[in-house]
matplotlib code that plots the C-alpha trace (Angstrom):
import matplotlib.pyplot as plt

x = [23.9, 20.7, 17.5, 15.5, 14.6, 15.7, 12.2, 12.0, 15.5, 14.5, 11.3, 13.4, 15.7, 12.8, 11.3, 14.7, 15.1, 11.7, 12.3, 15.8, 15.8, 12.2, 11.2, 14.5, 15.0, 18.6, 19.5, 21.5, 22.5, 21.6, 21.5, 20.5, 23.5, 23.4, 22.8, 19.5, 18.1, 14.5, 12.0, 11.8, 14.8, 13.2, 16.4, 16.6, 13.2, 12.8, 10.0]
y = [9.3, 8.3, 9.2, 6.2, 4.1, 6.7, 7.0, 3.3, 3.1, 5.8, 3.9, 0.8, 2.6, 3.9, 0.4, -1.0, 1.7, 0.9, -2.9, -2.6, 0.4, 0.5, -3.2, -4.8, -6.9, -7.7, -6.6, -9.3, -7.2, -7.3, -10.9, -10.2, -12.2, -15.0, -18.5, -20.0, -16.6, -16.8, -14.6, -16.8, -18.5, -21.2, -22.0, -18.4, -18.4, -18.5, -19.9]
z = [-17.6, -19.2, -17.5, -18.7, -15.7, -13.1, -11.6, -11.2, -9.6, -7.1, -6.2, -5.7, -3.4, -1.3, -1.0, 0.0, 2.7, 4.1, 4.2, 5.7, 7.9, 9.2, 9.0, 9.9, 6.7, 5.6, 2.1, 0.4, -2.6, -6.3, -7.4, -11.0, -12.4, -9.8, -11.2, -10.3, -9.2, -8.0, -6.2, -3.2, -1.4, 0.7, 2.5, 3.8, 5.3, 9.0, 11.1]

ax = plt.figure().add_subplot(projection="3d")
ax.plot(x, y, z, "-o")
ax.set_aspect("equal")
plt.show()
């Protein structure tokens, strides 16, 4: 397994754990290959 990017991946996992476990956000998965992928999904925002 290559080691390039492993530090970044571990950082991403820590941020994901913080957002989902401690702040209650729902993780919707890795949408990297989803058509029309964007940083903000307005239809998913709640008041």
